N, C-alpha and C positions, 0 to 999 in steps of 0.2 A: 620100524613097525612095531606096533604094541601085540602083546600076547591075546589080548581080549579087547573087544570094542562094545560099547554099550549102545544098543539099539532100541531101548526102553522107549525113547521119545521119536523113533523114527517113523515116518509116513511112507505109506505105499504109493507107488506111481511113478511118473516121470521125475527124474531129477531136475530137469529144467523145462517146466510147461512151455508150450508154445502159445504165444499170443497170437490171437485172432482165429484159433483153430479149437473145435471142440471134439472130443473123442465120443463117438457113438457106436452103437451096434445095430445093423441093418440086415435083412435077408435080401439077398440078390439072387436072381436065377443063375444057376450053375452055367448055362450057355453065355450069359453076359459077362460074368466073372473071368470065364476061360477066354473070351475074346478080348477083354480088355488086358489080362495077363500076357496074351500072346503078342497083342500090339506094343504093349510096355516093353516087352523083351526086345523086340525088333528095334524099337526107338532107344533103348538103353535108358529108360526111366522108369519110376514105379507106377504100379497100376492104379494105385490111389490117387498119384498125382494126376493121372490122365483122366480118371473118373472125375475128379473136382474140376479140371479144366472143361470138361465135357458139359458138366452141370452148369458151369458159370457161363458157358458159350449158349446154352438153351435159355438160360434166365436173360441174358442179354438181347436174344432174339425174340424171346415171348413178350417182354414187355419193354418196347422201346422208350427211351426217356422222353419227357415232355419238352420238347424244343420250343423256342420262341416262334417259330413259324406255325407248329401245330397249335400253339395255345392262341395264337391271332387268329387263325382259321376258326377254331372253335368259338371264340368270343364273337366274331363276325356272324356265325350262325346263330348263337343262343342269345345274344342281347337284344336282337330286334324282337324276337318272339318275347322274351321276358318283359321289355318295355311295352310291347302291345298289349301283354295280359295285364299289367300293373296299371296302366292309365285308365280311368273310368271313362265310359262313352258320354258323349254330349257335353265336352267342355269340364266335365268335373262337377258341375252345379246341379243340385236338385231343386226344382221348384216346389214350393209348397202348393199342396192342392188347394184349390179355392172351393168355397162353398157356394151353391147356388140355390 
């Protein structure tokens, strides 16, 4: 072990940054935080992990992925209306007005 170490080029923060995660600061109601901490203690896990899982679950339920079945259903409804509005009336040809 050295007597002195040079930290002049050192950087603050975690030694090993975690990929796929970002550190943020947010305000959470005390009651919500207390509830997550109590549940996490019972489950033997971290409260932040529990909050992350709760947010992931909410997002997965709030915005269901577009499946092939949903896409086909939407297209069956929308394409006829689109085609109906896009086709000109009367076969698409206009007659020139005749002079009388």
